Phi, psi and omega in degrees: 000146177227137179237126178100193184242118182303329180289342179246281177208133175210157175242129181233135173212160180212135178270129178296153174304312179260079189270000174072032177064235187290347175293330178055052176298136180186212181227154186204141174197167170255156168241123180232118180055036180082000180253130176292126178241116184120154180268080185305319187289336185285340179083157185197160171277115178293336171299316177296321176302312180301313182294324180275335180291339179300336180281321177296314180295319179296333181269005180302140180077004184241028186244018183282116183216075186302320180295323180284324187287346179269356178283164173296142184305323177297325176291319181299312180298318179300313182300315183292311181302313180297321179292317179292333176273359183056034179268336181203151178246021182302330182299339183295343177283351186235359179228161176295155182306320186271359184289138175257109182303338176303335179297335183279343180277105181257013176281127177283122186283072174230165183310323183308329184250014183307324185259019183239149166247129184222113185233149177233128179230124174275122175259195177292320186255329182208185174247143178255114173260115186242140184213147172212153183298320175202184183292347181260359181268159176298148179270129174257147182227137173234128177273125179244164173284153174305129176086350183298313179299313183299319182296317180292320182293318177297318179297314178296314178303314179299318178298317178294320181297320179293322175296315177300314179297323179294327179283339184245019176062042177066014174268146176228000000 
């Protein structure tokens, strides 16, 4: 199943024929700017994706940081990475005091994305979806409409949830 536009942002997943019941073994990736982000071929438990994805979906609409969004993408990624690693609090100069930088991390913490950094920052005019293979790679950026990422993430999450419920007799 694919949600979104691969040339901009999309989420793609597929359930294996032998999916292990409620484990939901399959494949999962993001498409960002026409590039596959994530190791789609290695396989993953889509159940684990579903359980971890609820945090990304839950943070939807809460990533507005206009002061941060005007910085160069590599600087934004450095500030977020340093904050998440608790190596620096410099990001506090660009976000509200109560803001949690973890909301900007839209990488689902499963093996498929182990070698990727994926961050989303909503600015005044658009959203910046930034990604890199690791912290030493160049940062790639795709400009999305406000809410575009969240709409696609919710649609994919809901579809995964329906598959999970069908495999577990509507128990959650």
